[in-house]
A tleap script that builds the chain and sets N, CA, C and O, in Angstrom:
source leaprc.protein.ff14SB
mol = sequence {
  NMET GLN ARG THR ALA GLN CYS GLN CYS GLY
  SER LEU ARG VAL ILE ALA SER GLY LYS PRO
  LYS LEU VAL TYR LEU CYS HIE CYS GLN ALA
  CYS GLN ARG ARG THR GLY SER VAL LEU HIE
  ALA GLY THR SER PHE PHE LYS ASP GLN VAL
  ARG LEU GLU GLY THR SER LYS VAL TYR ALA
  ARG ARG ALA ASP SER GLY PHE GLY ILE ARG
  MET HIE PHE CYS PRO GLU CYS GLY THR THR
  VAL TYR LEU GLU THR ASP LYS THR PRO ASP
  ILE CYS GLY ILE PRO VAL GLY CYS PHE ALA
  ASP PRO ASP PHE PRO GLY PRO THR LEU SER
  VAL TRP GLU GLU THR ARG HIE SER TRP LEU
  SER LEU PRO ALA ASP MET GLY HIE LEU ALA
  LYS GLY VAL GLY VAL ASP GLY ARG PRO THR
  CGLU
}
set mol.1.N position { 57.942 -10.865 45.688 }
set mol.1.CA position { 57.444 -12.154 45.253 }
set mol.1.C position { 57.805 -12.355 43.779 }
set mol.1.O position { 57.644 -11.446 42.966 }
set mol.2.N position { 58.288 -13.534 43.448 }
set mol.2.CA position { 58.565 -13.902 42.063 }
set mol.2.C position { 57.719 -15.094 41.671 }
set mol.2.O position { 57.510 -16.021 42.453 }
set mol.3.N position { 57.233 -15.046 40.425 }
set mol.3.CA position { 56.480 -16.165 39.859 }
set mol.3.C position { 57.099 -16.494 38.516 }
set mol.3.O position { 57.544 -15.604 37.790 }
set mol.4.N position { 57.126 -17.782 38.187 }
set mol.4.CA position { 57.684 -18.207 36.904 }
set mol.4.C position { 56.594 -18.809 36.040 }
set mol.4.O position { 55.880 -19.726 36.447 }
set mol.5.N position { 56.486 -18.265 34.831 }
set mol.5.CA position { 55.586 -18.808 33.815 }
set mol.5.C position { 56.473 -19.505 32.791 }
set mol.5.O position { 57.552 -19.013 32.459 }
set mol.6.N position { 56.019 -20.645 32.294 }
set mol.6.CA position { 56.833 -21.343 31.306 }
set mol.6.C position { 55.979 -22.174 30.378 }
set mol.6.O position { 54.807 -22.443 30.641 }
set mol.7.N position { 56.607 -22.575 29.276 }
set mol.7.CA position { 55.950 -23.435 28.300 }
set mol.7.C position { 55.922 -24.875 28.823 }
set mol.7.O position { 56.457 -25.170 29.892 }
set mol.8.N position { 55.304 -25.743 28.068 }
set mol.8.CA position { 55.203 -27.152 28.472 }
set mol.8.C position { 56.556 -27.829 28.620 }
set mol.8.O position { 56.756 -28.616 29.546 }
set mol.9.N position { 57.499 -27.529 27.709 }
set mol.9.CA position { 58.798 -28.209 27.754 }
set mol.9.C position { 59.820 -27.482 28.620 }
set mol.9.O position { 60.899 -28.017 28.876 }
set mol.10.N position { 59.497 -26.265 29.080 }
set mol.10.CA position { 60.384 -25.521 29.976 }
set mol.10.C position { 61.468 -24.707 29.279 }
set mol.10.O position { 62.318 -24.122 29.950 }
set mol.11.N position { 61.458 -24.656 27.954 }
set mol.11.CA position { 62.498 -23.933 27.211 }
set mol.11.C position { 62.303 -22.418 27.210 }
set mol.11.O position { 63.278 -21.676 27.092 }
set mol.12.N position { 61.069 -21.951 27.338 }
set mol.12.CA position { 60.759 -20.523 27.319 }
set mol.12.C position { 60.098 -20.168 28.640 }
set mol.12.O position { 59.100 -20.766 29.042 }
set mol.13.N position { 60.687 -19.170 29.307 }
set mol.13.CA position { 60.196 -18.807 30.641 }
set mol.13.C position { 60.093 -17.296 30.792 }
set mol.13.O position { 60.807 -16.540 30.134 }
set mol.14.N position { 59.191 -16.872 31.669 }
set mol.14.CA position { 59.079 -15.486 32.086 }
set mol.14.C position { 59.077 -15.489 33.604 }
set mol.14.O position { 58.250 -16.148 34.234 }
set mol.15.N position { 60.009 -14.748 34.187 }
set mol.15.CA position { 60.042 -14.598 35.639 }
set mol.15.C position { 59.460 -13.223 35.948 }
set mol.15.O position { 60.024 -12.201 35.557 }
set mol.16.N position { 58.333 -13.204 36.647 }
set mol.16.CA position { 57.628 -11.963 36.966 }
set mol.16.C position { 57.791 -11.650 38.447 }
set mol.16.O position { 57.631 -12.524 39.299 }
set mol.17.N position { 58.107 -10.404 38.741 }
set mol.17.CA position { 58.278 -9.961 40.125 }
set mol.17.C position { 57.139 -9.040 40.527 }
set mol.17.O position { 56.652 -8.244 39.725 }
set mol.18.N position { 56.729 -9.160 41.766 }
set mol.18.CA position { 55.695 -8.281 42.291 }
set mol.18.C position { 54.305 -8.699 41.880 }
set mol.18.O position { 54.085 -9.811 41.401 }
set mol.19.N position { 53.367 -7.786 42.075 }
set mol.19.CA position { 51.960 -8.049 41.773 }
set mol.19.C position { 51.661 -7.703 40.328 }
set mol.19.O position { 52.245 -6.766 39.782 }
set mol.20.N position { 50.758 -8.445 39.700 }
set mol.20.CA position { 50.362 -8.090 38.335 }
set mol.20.C position { 49.565 -6.790 38.329 }
set mol.20.O position { 48.886 -6.455 39.299 }
set mol.21.N position { 49.663 -6.067 37.216 }
set mol.21.CA position { 48.871 -4.849 37.024 }
set mol.21.C position { 47.395 -5.207 36.885 }
set mol.21.O position { 46.519 -4.490 37.369 }
set mol.22.N position { 47.133 -6.341 36.210 }
set mol.22.CA position { 45.756 -6.739 35.927 }
set mol.22.C position { 45.704 -8.249 35.711 }
set mol.22.O position { 46.628 -8.842 35.155 }
set mol.23.N position { 44.621 -8.852 36.155 }
set mol.23.CA position { 44.303 -10.243 35.826 }
set mol.23.C position { 42.919 -10.193 35.202 }
set mol.23.O position { 41.992 -9.638 35.792 }
set mol.24.N position { 42.771 -10.768 34.016 }
set mol.24.CA position { 41.541 -10.595 33.253 }
set mol.24.C position { 41.182 -11.853 32.469 }
set mol.24.O position { 41.979 -12.782 32.337 }
set mol.25.N position { 39.962 -11.849 31.958 }
set mol.25.CA position { 39.491 -12.886 31.049 }
set mol.25.C position { 39.157 -12.212 29.724 }
set mol.25.O position { 38.566 -11.132 29.712 }
set mol.26.N position { 39.527 -12.834 28.611 }
set mol.26.CA position { 39.196 -12.298 27.296 }
set mol.26.C position { 38.436 -13.367 26.514 }
set mol.26.O position { 38.878 -14.510 26.401 }
set mol.27.N position { 37.288 -12.967 25.982 }
set mol.27.CA position { 36.420 -13.882 25.256 }
set mol.27.C position { 36.440 -13.630 23.754 }
set mol.27.O position { 35.597 -14.169 23.038 }
set mol.28.N position { 37.384 -12.821 23.251 }
set mol.28.CA position { 37.395 -12.531 21.811 }
set mol.28.C position { 37.665 -13.831 21.035 }
set mol.28.O position { 38.276 -14.765 21.555 }
set mol.29.N position { 37.208 -13.865 19.821 }
set mol.29.CA position { 37.347 -15.080 19.022 }
set mol.29.C position { 38.801 -15.411 18.717 }
set mol.29.O position { 39.150 -16.585 18.600 }
set mol.30.N position { 39.648 -14.408 18.587 }
set mol.30.CA position { 41.073 -14.668 18.350 }
set mol.30.C position { 41.699 -15.400 19.540 }
set mol.30.O position { 42.487 -16.327 19.356 }
set mol.31.N position { 41.350 -14.987 20.748 }
set mol.31.CA position { 41.863 -15.676 21.941 }
set mol.31.C position { 41.291 -17.082 22.050 }
set mol.31.O position { 41.988 -18.009 22.462 }
set mol.32.N position { 40.025 -17.241 21.684 }
set mol.32.CA position { 39.439 -18.579 21.718 }
set mol.32.C position { 40.202 -19.510 20.771 }
set mol.32.O position { 40.510 -20.650 21.121 }
set mol.33.N position { 40.497 -19.019 19.590 }
set mol.33.CA position { 41.218 -19.852 18.618 }
set mol.33.C position { 42.662 -20.106 19.048 }
set mol.33.O position { 43.174 -21.215 18.896 }
set mol.34.N position { 43.317 -19.069 19.588 }
set mol.34.CA position { 44.715 -19.225 19.996 }
set mol.34.C position { 44.869 -20.229 21.125 }
set mol.34.O position { 45.809 -21.024 21.129 }
set mol.35.N position { 43.941 -20.195 22.091 }
set mol.35.CA position { 44.066 -21.075 23.251 }
set mol.35.C position { 43.432 -22.448 23.033 }
set mol.35.O position { 43.775 -23.413 23.716 }
set mol.36.N position { 42.496 -22.530 22.066 }
set mol.36.CA position { 41.750 -23.768 21.906 }
set mol.36.C position { 40.743 -23.945 23.024 }
set mol.36.O position { 40.248 -25.048 23.254 }
set mol.37.N position { 40.442 -22.866 23.716 }
set mol.37.CA position { 39.506 -22.878 24.836 }
set mol.37.C position { 38.447 -21.803 24.601 }
set mol.37.O position { 38.485 -21.104 23.588 }
set mol.38.N position { 37.513 -21.670 25.522 }
set mol.38.CA position { 36.435 -20.695 25.347 }
set mol.38.C position { 36.849 -19.287 25.763 }
set mol.38.O position { 36.113 -18.330 25.522 }
set mol.39.N position { 38.008 -19.154 26.381 }
set mol.39.CA position { 38.499 -17.840 26.794 }
set mol.39.C position { 39.995 -17.885 27.060 }
set mol.39.O position { 40.600 -18.952 27.155 }
set mol.40.N position { 40.568 -16.706 27.177 }
set mol.40.CA position { 41.973 -16.543 27.561 }
set mol.40.C position { 41.987 -15.935 28.949 }
set mol.40.O position { 41.387 -14.883 29.167 }
set mol.41.N position { 42.655 -16.571 29.885 }
set mol.41.CA position { 42.881 -15.991 31.206 }
set mol.41.C position { 44.274 -15.385 31.168 }
set mol.41.O position { 45.266 -16.100 31.023 }
set mol.42.N position { 44.346 -14.074 31.297 }
set mol.42.CA position { 45.627 -13.394 31.139 }
set mol.42.C position { 45.954 -12.490 32.304 }
set mol.42.O position { 45.102 -12.139 33.120 }
set mol.43.N position { 47.213 -12.130 32.349 }
set mol.43.CA position { 47.689 -11.188 33.349 }
set mol.43.C position { 48.654 -10.223 32.681 }
set mol.43.O position { 49.303 -10.559 31.691 }
set mol.44.N position { 48.739 -9.037 33.227 }
set mol.44.CA position { 49.620 -8.006 32.700 }
set mol.44.C position { 50.605 -7.581 33.775 }
set mol.44.O position { 50.224 -7.282 34.907 }
set mol.45.N position { 51.875 -7.559 33.402 }
set mol.45.CA position { 52.934 -7.040 34.260 }
set mol.45.C position { 53.653 -5.938 33.497 }
set mol.45.O position { 53.759 -6.007 32.273 }
set mol.46.N position { 54.145 -4.927 34.196 }
set mol.46.CA position { 54.994 -3.947 33.537 }
set mol.46.C position { 56.283 -4.650 33.110 }
set mol.46.O position { 56.776 -5.532 33.812 }
set mol.47.N position { 56.824 -4.257 31.959 }
set mol.47.CA position { 58.008 -4.932 31.429 }
set mol.47.C position { 59.203 -4.874 32.374 }
set mol.47.O position { 60.051 -5.766 32.350 }
set mol.48.N position { 59.281 -3.838 33.202 }
set mol.48.CA position { 60.402 -3.787 34.139 }
set mol.48.C position { 60.221 -4.764 35.305 }
set mol.48.O position { 61.104 -4.881 36.155 }
set mol.49.N position { 59.086 -5.464 35.349 }
set mol.49.CA position { 58.832 -6.489 36.365 }
set mol.49.C position { 59.152 -7.893 35.861 }
set mol.49.O position { 59.060 -8.855 36.624 }
set mol.50.N position { 59.527 -8.028 34.583 }
set mol.50.CA position { 59.708 -9.372 34.027 }
set mol.50.C position { 61.107 -9.572 33.461 }
set mol.50.O position { 61.765 -8.640 32.999 }
set mol.51.N position { 61.524 -10.818 33.519 }
set mol.51.CA position { 62.777 -11.255 32.896 }
set mol.51.C position { 62.433 -12.436 31.990 }
set mol.51.O position { 61.783 -13.391 32.416 }
set mol.52.N position { 62.875 -12.357 30.748 }
set mol.52.CA position { 62.586 -13.388 29.760 }
set mol.52.C position { 63.782 -14.317 29.640 }
set mol.52.O position { 64.930 -13.871 29.640 }
set mol.53.N position { 63.506 -15.609 29.536 }
set mol.53.CA position { 64.564 -16.605 29.364 }
set mol.53.C position { 64.166 -17.563 28.256 }
set mol.53.O position { 63.039 -18.057 28.227 }
set mol.54.N position { 65.093 -17.824 27.343 }
set mol.54.CA position { 64.838 -18.756 26.249 }
set mol.54.C position { 64.517 -18.039 24.956 }
set mol.54.O position { 64.367 -16.818 24.914 }
set mol.55.N position { 64.418 -18.818 23.921 }
set mol.55.CA position { 64.156 -18.313 22.581 }
set mol.55.C position { 62.686 -18.504 22.231 }
set mol.55.O position { 62.093 -19.547 22.507 }
set mol.56.N position { 62.114 -17.476 21.619 }
set mol.56.CA position { 60.721 -17.583 21.207 }
set mol.56.C position { 60.596 -17.358 19.713 }
set mol.56.O position { 61.457 -16.737 19.090 }
set mol.57.N position { 59.516 -17.869 19.148 }
set mol.57.CA position { 59.077 -17.505 17.810 }
set mol.57.C position { 57.930 -16.536 18.016 }
set mol.57.O position { 57.304 -16.516 19.076 }
set mol.58.N position { 57.657 -15.734 17.002 }
set mol.58.CA position { 56.643 -14.694 17.148 }
set mol.58.C position { 55.592 -14.835 16.057 }
set mol.58.O position { 55.907 -15.032 14.883 }
set mol.59.N position { 54.338 -14.729 16.474 }
set mol.59.CA position { 53.224 -14.615 15.542 }
set mol.59.C position { 52.641 -13.225 15.747 }
set mol.59.O position { 52.184 -12.905 16.844 }
set mol.60.N position { 52.649 -12.390 14.702 }
set mol.60.CA position { 52.150 -11.024 14.790 }
set mol.60.C position { 50.866 -10.881 13.976 }
set mol.60.O position { 50.721 -11.484 12.913 }
set mol.61.N position { 49.937 -10.073 14.492 }
set mol.61.CA position { 48.676 -9.812 13.795 }
set mol.61.C position { 48.082 -8.517 14.329 }
set mol.61.O position { 48.625 -7.910 15.252 }
set mol.62.N position { 46.975 -8.104 13.750 }
set mol.62.CA position { 46.193 -6.963 14.237 }
set mol.62.C position { 45.136 -7.499 15.196 }
set mol.62.O position { 44.407 -8.436 14.869 }
set mol.63.N position { 45.058 -6.907 16.365 }
set mol.63.CA position { 44.042 -7.288 17.348 }
set mol.63.C position { 42.715 -6.628 16.976 }
set mol.63.O position { 42.679 -5.730 16.135 }
set mol.64.N position { 41.631 -7.071 17.601 }
set mol.64.CA position { 40.318 -6.469 17.382 }
set mol.64.C position { 40.334 -4.977 17.713 }
set mol.64.O position { 39.513 -4.218 17.198 }
set mol.65.N position { 41.257 -4.558 18.563 }
set mol.65.CA position { 41.395 -3.143 18.916 }
set mol.65.C position { 41.992 -2.328 17.771 }
set mol.65.O position { 41.921 -1.099 17.779 }
set mol.66.N position { 42.584 -3.013 16.780 }
set mol.66.CA position { 43.238 -2.337 15.669 }
set mol.66.C position { 44.736 -2.179 15.863 }
set mol.66.O position { 45.442 -1.786 14.934 }
set mol.67.N position { 45.225 -2.477 17.045 }
set mol.67.CA position { 46.648 -2.371 17.342 }
set mol.67.C position { 47.369 -3.673 17.016 }
set mol.67.O position { 46.760 -4.743 16.989 }
set mol.68.N position { 48.670 -3.571 16.770 }
set mol.68.CA position { 49.481 -4.758 16.544 }
set mol.68.C position { 49.656 -5.543 17.829 }
set mol.68.O position { 49.761 -4.966 18.912 }
set mol.69.N position { 49.687 -6.868 17.705 }
set mol.69.CA position { 49.913 -7.745 18.849 }
set mol.69.C position { 50.887 -8.835 18.410 }
set mol.69.O position { 50.796 -9.352 17.296 }
set mol.70.N position { 51.820 -9.175 19.298 }
set mol.70.CA position { 52.822 -10.189 19.011 }
set mol.70.C position { 52.779 -11.271 20.081 }
set mol.70.O position { 53.002 -11.005 21.262 }
set mol.71.N position { 52.492 -12.491 19.652 }
set mol.71.CA position { 52.460 -13.642 20.554 }
set mol.71.C position { 53.836 -14.306 20.494 }
set mol.71.O position { 54.325 -14.641 19.415 }
set mol.72.N position { 54.445 -14.490 21.639 }
set mol.72.CA position { 55.740 -15.167 21.719 }
set mol.72.C position { 55.494 -16.587 22.202 }
set mol.72.O position { 54.968 -16.807 23.292 }
set mol.73.N position { 55.884 -17.543 21.373 }
set mol.73.CA position { 55.630 -18.939 21.721 }
set mol.73.C position { 56.906 -19.754 21.594 }
set mol.73.O position { 57.843 -19.371 20.894 }
set mol.74.N position { 56.921 -20.877 22.282 }
set mol.74.CA position { 58.075 -21.767 22.280 }
set mol.74.C position { 58.184 -22.461 20.923 }
set mol.74.O position { 57.208 -23.051 20.458 }
set mol.75.N position { 59.364 -22.402 20.275 }
set mol.75.CA position { 59.518 -23.070 18.989 }
set mol.75.C position { 59.547 -24.595 19.105 }
set mol.75.O position { 59.426 -25.290 18.097 }
set mol.76.N position { 59.705 -25.115 20.306 }
set mol.76.CA position { 59.747 -26.567 20.516 }
set mol.76.C position { 58.365 -27.156 20.755 }
set mol.76.O position { 57.964 -28.103 20.078 }
set mol.77.N position { 57.627 -26.590 21.730 }
set mol.77.CA position { 56.335 -27.188 22.105 }
set mol.77.C position { 55.131 -26.354 21.662 }
set mol.77.O position { 54.002 -26.844 21.712 }
set mol.78.N position { 55.341 -25.117 21.235 }
set mol.78.CA position { 54.269 -24.289 20.700 }
set mol.78.C position { 53.456 -23.493 21.705 }
set mol.78.O position { 52.517 -22.802 21.310 }
set mol.79.N position { 53.778 -23.564 22.981 }
set mol.79.CA position { 53.026 -22.842 23.998 }
set mol.79.C position { 53.258 -21.339 23.900 }
set mol.79.O position { 54.404 -20.893 23.853 }
set mol.80.N position { 52.175 -20.548 23.869 }
set mol.80.CA position { 52.304 -19.096 23.952 }
set mol.80.C position { 52.591 -18.743 25.402 }
set mol.80.O position { 51.795 -19.049 26.290 }
set mol.81.N position { 53.741 -18.092 25.646 }
set mol.81.CA position { 54.170 -17.795 27.006 }
set mol.81.C position { 54.020 -16.315 27.351 }
set mol.81.O position { 53.808 -15.973 28.514 }
set mol.82.N position { 54.126 -15.438 26.361 }
set mol.82.CA position { 53.893 -14.029 26.639 }
set mol.82.C position { 53.500 -13.306 25.366 }
set mol.82.O position { 53.674 -13.818 24.260 }
set mol.83.N position { 52.969 -12.111 25.543 }
set mol.83.CA position { 52.557 -11.310 24.393 }
set mol.83.C position { 52.833 -9.841 24.655 }
set mol.83.O position { 52.929 -9.396 25.798 }
set mol.84.N position { 52.959 -9.101 23.558 }
set mol.84.CA position { 53.189 -7.664 23.596 }
set mol.84.C position { 52.226 -7.007 22.616 }
set mol.84.O position { 51.864 -7.605 21.602 }
set mol.85.N position { 51.810 -5.779 22.914 }
set mol.85.CA position { 50.934 -5.055 22.002 }
set mol.85.C position { 51.458 -3.638 21.782 }
set mol.85.O position { 52.144 -3.073 22.633 }
set mol.86.N position { 51.120 -3.080 20.623 }
set mol.86.CA position { 51.443 -1.683 20.354 }
set mol.86.C position { 50.585 -0.759 21.215 }
set mol.86.O position { 50.968 0.377 21.493 }
set mol.87.N position { 49.425 -1.257 21.633 }
set mol.87.CA position { 48.500 -0.473 22.447 }
set mol.87.C position { 49.099 -0.149 23.820 }
set mol.87.O position { 48.920 0.950 24.343 }
set mol.88.N position { 49.813 -1.128 24.392 }
set mol.88.CA position { 50.412 -0.958 25.722 }
set mol.88.C position { 51.870 -1.437 25.669 }
set mol.88.O position { 52.180 -2.525 26.154 }
set mol.89.N position { 52.761 -0.631 25.083 }
set mol.89.CA position { 54.140 -1.078 24.878 }
set mol.89.C position { 54.950 -1.309 26.150 }
set mol.89.O position { 56.001 -1.949 26.099 }
set mol.90.N position { 54.487 -0.805 27.281 }
set mol.90.CA position { 55.210 -1.000 28.542 }
set mol.90.C position { 54.732 -2.230 29.313 }
set mol.90.O position { 55.177 -2.472 30.435 }
set mol.91.N position { 53.822 -3.011 28.709 }
set mol.91.CA position { 53.216 -4.165 29.379 }
set mol.91.C position { 53.634 -5.472 28.714 }
set mol.91.O position { 53.760 -5.552 27.492 }
set mol.92.N position { 53.844 -6.484 29.533 }
set mol.92.CA position { 54.069 -7.853 29.070 }
set mol.92.C position { 52.864 -8.669 29.528 }
set mol.92.O position { 52.618 -8.801 30.727 }
set mol.93.N position { 52.124 -9.211 28.581 }
set mol.93.CA position { 50.983 -10.054 28.900 }
set mol.93.C position { 51.423 -11.497 29.022 }
set mol.93.O position { 52.210 -11.982 28.209 }
set mol.94.N position { 50.924 -12.180 30.028 }
set mol.94.CA position { 51.313 -13.566 30.283 }
set mol.94.C position { 50.047 -14.379 30.565 }
set mol.94.O position { 49.265 -14.011 31.442 }
set mol.95.N position { 49.834 -15.483 29.833 }
set mol.95.CA position { 48.686 -16.338 30.156 }
set mol.95.C position { 48.807 -16.890 31.584 }
set mol.95.O position { 49.860 -17.393 31.975 }
set mol.96.N position { 47.738 -16.791 32.342 }
set mol.96.CA position { 47.752 -17.247 33.733 }
set mol.96.C position { 48.120 -18.727 33.820 }
set mol.96.O position { 48.834 -19.134 34.736 }
set mol.97.N position { 47.639 -19.529 32.877 }
set mol.97.CA position { 47.924 -20.964 32.908 }
set mol.97.C position { 49.400 -21.303 32.818 }
set mol.97.O position { 49.808 -22.368 33.279 }
set mol.98.N position { 50.212 -20.431 32.238 }
set mol.98.CA position { 51.654 -20.695 32.141 }
set mol.98.C position { 52.336 -20.634 33.503 }
set mol.98.O position { 53.450 -21.133 33.663 }
set mol.99.N position { 51.673 -20.025 34.483 }
set mol.99.CA position { 52.214 -20.023 35.843 }
set mol.99.C position { 51.921 -21.350 36.545 }
set mol.99.O position { 52.631 -21.721 37.479 }
set mol.100.N position { 50.890 -22.063 36.108 }
set mol.100.CA position { 50.496 -23.335 36.724 }
set mol.100.C position { 50.463 -23.214 38.246 }
set mol.100.O position { 51.002 -24.055 38.965 }
set mol.101.N position { 49.821 -22.152 38.716 }
set mol.101.CA position { 49.768 -21.843 40.145 }
set mol.101.C position { 48.307 -21.671 40.562 }
set mol.101.O position { 47.698 -20.652 40.237 }
set mol.102.N position { 47.734 -22.641 41.271 }
set mol.102.CA position { 46.327 -22.530 41.671 }
set mol.102.C position { 46.059 -21.383 42.646 }
set mol.102.O position { 44.902 -21.036 42.880 }
set mol.103.N position { 47.117 -20.785 43.223 }
set mol.103.CA position { 46.958 -19.663 44.144 }
set mol.103.C position { 47.128 -18.314 43.458 }
set mol.103.O position { 47.125 -17.276 44.121 }
set mol.104.N position { 47.276 -18.321 42.121 }
set mol.104.CA position { 47.426 -17.059 41.396 }
set mol.104.C position { 46.161 -16.221 41.617 }
set mol.104.O position { 45.062 -16.774 41.671 }
set mol.105.N position { 46.301 -14.896 41.743 }
set mol.105.CA position { 45.110 -14.054 41.957 }
set mol.105.C position { 44.077 -14.228 40.843 }
set mol.105.O position { 44.429 -14.419 39.679 }
set mol.106.N position { 42.821 -14.160 41.211 }
set mol.106.CA position { 41.733 -14.316 40.250 }
set mol.106.C position { 41.512 -13.066 39.417 }
set mol.106.O position { 42.001 -11.990 39.761 }
set mol.107.N position { 40.780 -13.206 38.326 }
set mol.107.CA position { 40.521 -12.065 37.450 }
set mol.107.C position { 39.567 -11.053 38.074 }
set mol.107.O position { 38.684 -11.397 38.859 }
set mol.108.N position { 39.777 -9.785 37.696 }
set mol.108.CA position { 38.909 -8.707 38.158 }
set mol.108.C position { 38.137 -8.069 37.004 }
set mol.108.O position { 37.291 -7.202 37.222 }
set mol.109.N position { 38.433 -8.505 35.765 }
set mol.109.CA position { 37.814 -7.915 34.591 }
set mol.109.C position { 37.585 -8.986 33.536 }
set mol.109.O position { 38.415 -9.876 33.346 }
set mol.110.N position { 36.457 -8.893 32.856 }
set mol.110.CA position { 36.116 -9.793 31.761 }
set mol.110.C position { 35.812 -8.927 30.540 }
set mol.110.O position { 34.925 -8.075 30.586 }
set mol.111.N position { 36.558 -9.147 29.431 }
set mol.111.CA position { 36.404 -8.314 28.235 }
set mol.111.C position { 35.949 -9.135 27.038 }
set mol.111.O position { 36.063 -10.361 27.029 }
set mol.112.N position { 35.432 -8.443 26.032 }
set mol.112.CA position { 34.898 -9.028 24.801 }
set mol.112.C position { 33.802 -10.047 25.115 }
set mol.112.O position { 33.744 -11.124 24.522 }
set mol.113.N position { 32.936 -9.679 26.061 }
set mol.113.CA position { 31.847 -10.572 26.438 }
set mol.113.C position { 30.784 -10.712 25.347 }
set mol.113.O position { 29.931 -11.594 25.438 }
set mol.114.N position { 30.819 -9.867 24.327 }
set mol.114.CA position { 29.859 -10.033 23.235 }
set mol.114.C position { 30.073 -11.360 22.508 }
set mol.114.O position { 29.181 -11.821 21.796 }
set mol.115.N position { 31.241 -11.980 22.676 }
set mol.115.CA position { 31.486 -13.302 22.093 }
set mol.115.C position { 31.765 -14.357 23.175 }
set mol.115.O position { 32.374 -15.394 22.911 }
set mol.116.N position { 31.303 -14.062 24.399 }
set mol.116.CA position { 31.417 -15.027 25.500 }
set mol.116.C position { 30.425 -16.157 25.274 }
set mol.116.O position { 29.303 -15.917 24.829 }
set mol.117.N position { 30.825 -17.375 25.573 }
set mol.117.CA position { 29.917 -18.519 25.484 }
set mol.117.C position { 28.819 -18.355 26.535 }
set mol.117.O position { 29.104 -18.111 27.708 }
set mol.118.N position { 27.586 -18.489 26.113 }
set mol.118.CA position { 26.439 -18.195 26.977 }
set mol.118.C position { 26.363 -19.096 28.205 }
set mol.118.O position { 25.782 -18.700 29.216 }
set mol.119.N position { 26.929 -20.285 28.144 }
set mol.119.CA position { 26.852 -21.207 29.272 }
set mol.119.C position { 27.944 -20.965 30.318 }
set mol.119.O position { 27.968 -21.625 31.357 }
set mol.120.N position { 28.840 -20.024 30.044 }
set mol.120.CA position { 29.928 -19.717 30.976 }
set mol.120.C position { 29.476 -18.652 31.967 }
set mol.120.O position { 29.245 -17.506 31.582 }
set mol.121.N position { 29.349 -19.016 33.231 }
set mol.121.CA position { 28.936 -18.081 34.279 }
set mol.121.C position { 30.162 -17.448 34.918 }
set mol.121.O position { 31.175 -18.110 35.146 }
set mol.122.N position { 30.053 -16.169 35.201 }
set mol.122.CA position { 31.150 -15.426 35.827 }
set mol.122.C position { 30.633 -14.665 37.042 }
set mol.122.O position { 29.447 -14.346 37.119 }
set mol.123.N position { 31.520 -14.374 37.994 }
set mol.123.CA position { 31.092 -13.624 39.177 }
set mol.123.C position { 30.557 -12.240 38.809 }
set mol.123.O position { 31.096 -11.579 37.922 }
set mol.124.N position { 29.517 -11.813 39.477 }
set mol.124.CA position { 28.914 -10.505 39.219 }
set mol.124.C position { 29.793 -9.365 39.718 }
set mol.124.O position { 29.676 -8.240 39.231 }
set mol.125.N position { 30.682 -9.639 40.694 }
set mol.125.CA position { 31.472 -8.564 41.300 }
set mol.125.C position { 32.733 -8.202 40.520 }
set mol.125.O position { 33.534 -7.398 40.997 }
set mol.126.N position { 32.932 -8.779 39.327 }
set mol.126.CA position { 34.068 -8.379 38.502 }
set mol.126.C position { 33.581 -7.425 37.426 }
set mol.126.O position { 32.379 -7.341 37.173 }
set mol.127.N position { 34.502 -6.699 36.783 }
set mol.127.CA position { 34.131 -5.812 35.696 }
set mol.127.C position { 33.723 -6.618 34.474 }
set mol.127.O position { 34.335 -7.645 34.180 }
set mol.128.N position { 32.699 -6.169 33.759 }
set mol.128.CA position { 32.200 -6.858 32.569 }
set mol.128.C position { 32.096 -5.855 31.427 }
set mol.128.O position { 31.392 -4.852 31.536 }
set mol.129.N position { 32.800 -6.130 30.330 }
set mol.129.CA position { 32.769 -5.242 29.168 }
set mol.129.C position { 32.364 -6.009 27.924 }
set mol.129.O position { 32.866 -7.105 27.676 }
set mol.130.N position { 31.462 -5.444 27.143 }
set mol.130.CA position { 31.018 -6.084 25.904 }
set mol.130.C position { 32.171 -6.205 24.913 }
set mol.130.O position { 32.277 -7.192 24.184 }
set mol.131.N position { 33.034 -5.189 24.897 }
set mol.131.CA position { 34.213 -5.200 24.009 }
set mol.131.C position { 35.449 -5.088 24.871 }
set mol.131.O position { 35.493 -5.625 25.978 }
set mol.132.N position { 36.454 -4.393 24.368 }
set mol.132.CA position { 37.715 -4.294 25.090 }
set mol.132.C position { 37.871 -2.983 25.826 }
set mol.132.O position { 36.900 -2.274 26.093 }
set mol.133.N position { 39.114 -2.678 26.145 }
set mol.133.CA position { 39.481 -1.462 26.849 }
set mol.133.C position { 40.412 -0.674 25.948 }
set mol.133.O position { 41.355 -1.234 25.389 }
set mol.134.N position { 40.158 0.626 25.800 }
set mol.134.CA position { 41.001 1.482 24.970 }
set mol.134.C position { 42.309 1.843 25.652 }
set mol.134.O position { 42.525 1.511 26.817 }
set mol.135.N position { 43.169 2.517 24.929 }
set mol.135.CA position { 44.457 2.958 25.462 }
set mol.135.C position { 44.260 3.819 26.701 }
set mol.135.O position { 45.080 3.792 27.619 }
set mol.136.N position { 43.173 4.583 26.726 }
set mol.136.CA position { 42.892 5.470 27.851 }
set mol.136.C position { 42.294 4.734 29.048 }
set mol.136.O position { 42.010 5.353 30.074 }
set mol.137.N position { 42.098 3.409 28.928 }
set mol.137.CA position { 41.528 2.623 30.019 }
set mol.137.C position { 40.019 2.589 30.026 }
set mol.137.O position { 39.419 1.924 30.871 }
set mol.138.N position { 39.387 3.300 29.094 }
set mol.138.CA position { 37.918 3.304 28.997 }
set mol.138.C position { 37.443 2.174 28.101 }
set mol.138.O position { 38.175 1.731 27.215 }
set mol.139.N position { 36.222 1.706 28.324 }
set mol.139.CA position { 35.682 0.658 27.457 }
set mol.139.C position { 35.603 1.131 25.995 }
set mol.139.O position { 35.296 2.294 25.735 }
set mol.140.N position { 35.878 0.240 25.060 }
set mol.140.CA position { 35.720 0.562 23.637 }
set mol.140.C position { 34.285 0.290 23.250 }
set mol.140.O position { 33.629 -0.571 23.837 }
set mol.141.N position { 33.809 0.995 22.297 }
set mol.141.CA position { 32.417 0.801 21.840 }
set mol.141.C position { 32.387 0.262 20.450 }
set mol.141.O position { 31.310 0.035 19.898 }
savepdb mol mol.pdb
quit
């Protein structure tokens, strides 16, 4: 199975093959500011599952985890289409909304809930973490 994620103008694309490693929600304040929404709905694919097309600009910063993170966005329309982190160098993160696919698998994990908006209800059967996940896959404290 192949899925295509792209920016609003279609200049920057990611073609992802197979199933995502993870589909998650992030409530950290950096994601809230980056998306202009109350959360980031993201997915992770191994880099050998993705093909990148088009030119991106990069915004780099330190994540709340302390690791470097690089957001790749379209220089024309400004949409963030994928991201990379020093924490997980073999992973390509892709915002779920860039797939524009209502049948995309739902999230199984919600992270940084300590800054989740209180009026946002989430399913009880997904994982819930007050902070993030460490390199070892364990919750950070």
